[in-house]
C-alpha positions in Angstrom: -1.6 -23.9 5.7 -2.2 -22.6 2.2 -1.8 -19.0 1.2 -5.6 -18.9 0.7 -6.2 -20.2 4.3 -3.7 -17.7 5.7 -5.4 -14.9 3.8 -8.8 -15.9 5.2 -7.5 -16.0 8.7 -5.7 -12.7 8.4 -8.6 -10.8 6.8 -11.0 -12.3 9.3 -9.1 -10.5 12.0 -9.1 -7.3 9.9 -5.3 -7.6 9.5 -4.9 -7.1 13.2 -3.6 -10.6 14.1 -0.7 -12.7 12.8 -2.1 -15.3 10.3 0.3 -17.9 11.7 0.1 -17.6 15.5 -2.9 -15.3 16.0 -0.8 -12.9 18.1 -1.7 -9.2 17.9 1.9 -8.2 17.6 2.3 -7.9 13.8 4.1 -4.6 12.9 5.0 -2.7 9.8 8.7 -2.5 9.0 9.8 1.1 9.4 12.7 2.9 7.7 15.1 5.2 9.4 12.9 8.2 8.9 10.1 6.5 10.9 7.7 5.9 7.9 6.5 2.5 7.0 8.2 0.9 3.9 5.9 0.7 0.9 6.9 -1.0 -2.3 4.8 0.1 -5.3 3.8 -2.5 -7.9 2.0 -0.8 -10.7 -1.6 -0.2 -9.5 -0.9 -1.5 -6.0 1.6 -1.7 -3.2 3.2 -4.2 -0.9 3.9 -3.4 2.8 6.3 -5.8 4.6 4.9 -7.0 8.0 6.6 -9.0 10.7 5.0 -10.7 13.7 7.0 -9.9 16.8 5.7 -13.0 18.6 6.5 -15.8 16.1 8.8 -13.8 13.8 6.8 -14.8 10.7 7.1 -12.2 7.8 4.8 -11.5 4.9 3.6 -8.7 2.7 0.2 -7.0 2.9 -0.6 -6.7 -0.8 -2.8 -3.7 -1.7 -4.5 -2.9 -5.0 -5.9 0.4 -6.3 -9.7 -0.2 -6.7 -10.9 3.4 -6.7 -9.8 7.0 -6.2 -11.2 9.6 -3.8 -10.8 13.2 -5.2 -9.3 15.6 -2.6 -9.3 18.7 -4.9 -10.2 19.3 -8.5 -7.5 21.0 -10.6 -7.4 24.8 -10.6 -7.0 24.9 -14.4 -8.4 22.9 -17.3 -6.2 20.4 -19.2 -6.3 22.8 -22.2 -5.0 25.7 -20.1 -2.2 23.5 -18.8 -1.3 22.6 -22.3 -1.1 26.2 -23.3 1.3 27.1 -20.5 3.4 23.9 -21.2 2.8 22.0 -18.0 1.3 18.9 -19.5 3.7 19.0 -22.5 6.6 18.9 -20.1 5.2 16.0 -18.2 4.7 14.0 -21.5 8.4 14.5 -22.5 9.8 12.8 -19.4 
């Protein structure tokens, strides 16, 4: 099966079933602290997945397509420049 066919099969199930064997036992890899591994790749991320039924492994590849604002900044960018916060960030 081609990557494109596997992608279609996987997304048709909403990412809930293994694209190879159709089992519902695909799981995130977890690190020792109990959080899912997440590898950032510029404007996206890759999450390693493993099917516990057939042992196939793949990455869910995610891309940033939008943002959702949680809270606006308490100060304007000009105020932050005056107190040095933005200037310090730019020197890193």
